[in-house]
N, C-alpha and C positions, 0 to 999 in steps of 0.2 A: 747432356741429354743428346739423343742421337734418337731423331727420327725414323720410324719402322718406313722401310718403304713399301708401297703396294708389289702387288704380285701378279703376272700376268698371266692368264688362261686359258692356255691354250691348246685347248681341244682337240685329237682329230677322230674321226668315229676309223674304226679299226678295222672295216672292209669296203670301206671307200678310198678308190683308185681313178676320184679324180683330180684335175689340177686347179678347182677355186673351190673354192668354199661352197657346202654347200646348206652349212645357214645363212646365206650371204639374203638378204631380203634386193629382189629386185623386178623393176616390173618388168610385161611382157617386150615393151615394144618401146625401154629406152634406146638400144641403139639407134634409133628412126627418128626419136625425136631432137629436134634444136631445144628447145627450148624450156628443158628438165633442169638438171645443172648447172654450166655457166652463168646465167642471169642472176643478179643479187639485186635487192632493192624493186621496186616495184613498177621506178623507171624501168629499170634495165632488162627486165621480163616485160612489160610494154612493147620496148623497140626488140626487143628478139622476138613476141607475136609479130608488130609489125613486119619484118623483117622477108620471116616464116612464111607469114602471108601474100609478101608481091612475092616472092620468089617461086613459091608453089598453087600460082591459079588452075586454079576450074571455076570455069563456065558456070556446070549443072550447081555446085557451092555457093556461087554467087548469086544466081536466079534462088534455090530456097530462100537463100540467106537475109531476101530483098525480098519475096514474100512472106517472110513471116517477122522479119520487121513494118511492115505493108496491113499486115493482119492485126499482128500485136498495136501500133496506132489509131486505128481503126477501135481495136475494142477499149484502149483507152480511153476515147474519143465518143464513145456512147455512155461512158461511167461515169462519166465529170459532167458527162447532159448538156453536149455543144449540138449544135444545130447543124445539120447537115445536110439541108437542103439549100445552107447557098450555094454548093459546086453544080448543082443544078440547073436547068434553065427554067423560066416563066413563060410560058405560056401566052 
């Protein structure tokens, strides 16, 4: 008994004159990202993201991230009912 081999389907459009495959799914900015393909696993992705963050520092983004984190922490403290009066001086 011989097993059948899978046939390979190679479709090429009749009027397409390009070099690459027109049906290849690719993100718009894959050439510019360093965290898309090479890292495998959670630890590899985390290390690649940290490396990308450290090499491409932008002060405006850092300030924006700190403001967002501060607002989220403040909202969290309000939701859990933390007494914020300890941060203000009593006269």
